[in-house]
Each structure stands twice: as C-alpha cells, then as structure tokens.
N, C-alpha and C positions, 0 to 999 in steps of 0.2 A: 150984942147976944155973941159965943161963942162956939165955934165947931170944932171936934174935932175932922181930923180923915176918914175915919169908920161912920162918923154921924155922914159926913160927905157921902160915902158908899150908897150907905143906906134910901137916904134921901136922893140921888141917883136912880133907885129901884125904885122906892115909893113913888117916883113922879111918874119913872118910866108906867109903874101900869095902870095910874090916873092915868095917863095920857092916853090907852090905849080905851077909856073910856067911853061908849058914846052917848049917854044917857046927861051929860053932866051941859047946864047952861056957860051955851058960848060967851058971856062977859066970865066966869070964871076960869074955862077952858081954855083965853084968852093968858090969863092974872097970874092961870100953872102953868103956861107956857114960859112964861116971861119970867118965871120963878126956874121954870127946869133949865132954860137956858143958861143962865147966870153957875148952877150946879153945876151942870154938866162939864162946866167951862175950869170948873175948881177938881170933878172928878177926873178931864185928861187928863192936869198934872199931875195930881195926885197917883193915878193909874200907872202917867212914864215914869213916875222916881220908883215904885213901888217893881214895876217890871226892872228898872235897872239894878235894883236893887237885888231881886231874885238873879237875873245875871249871874251877876258878880259872885253871886256863892251858891250858887247851881251848881252839880256835880256832872261834867259835859260825859262823861260817861254814860252815863244814863242817861237813851233815849225815847222811849215807850215815855217816859213821864217827866215832869219836873220834878229831884228832890236836892234839896240842898245838902252840902260837902260837909259831910259827922265832924268837923274839924272846924267848920266855919257856924257851924247853928248856932252856939252861943252866943254868938256876934250876930249874927241874922236876927237872929229872934230878938236882939237888945236894939238894933235900925231898925226893924220895922214896930216894932212896940212906938219906937218914939218917932216914928213916924205915923202909926196909928192914931 
C-alpha cells in the first residue's frame, strides 16, 4: 500500500486522537502505538522537509505570520504539492 505525505499527516493526527482514548482494550492500544510510532517517524521526516521548503520561500519582511513571497508562490506551490 502506497501512502502520500498528506496521508501520513492525516494518519498521524488520527492515531494521536485514538491514542488519547482510555476505553480501548490494551491489546488494541499496544498495536495502535506500534503503528503510531512508525507513522510518527515518517511524519517527522515529511514535516522537516515541509519546514525547510517554507523557510526557503517565506517572506522574511513579515514577522507576525508565515507568508510566502509572491514572486515564489507558484514555485513553492509546485514543490509543496510534489512533497504532499
């Protein structure tokens, strides 16, 4: 089964929510935690690459929020879509 980076982000979020549940059987909780660990590892790599991409194209003149430079927006979107 092939997953996209977007799938990894979604899985990470969902597994974190399931991991916070207290009413699931311990055997199931253990298996979920094993899967979550693998997903977290992939998520960390993807998130690091995404952060580097944002830093590469961000507009440094804006400090209160992250905004991509308008001149590089198309290139950023293309690379971001490729990653995701």
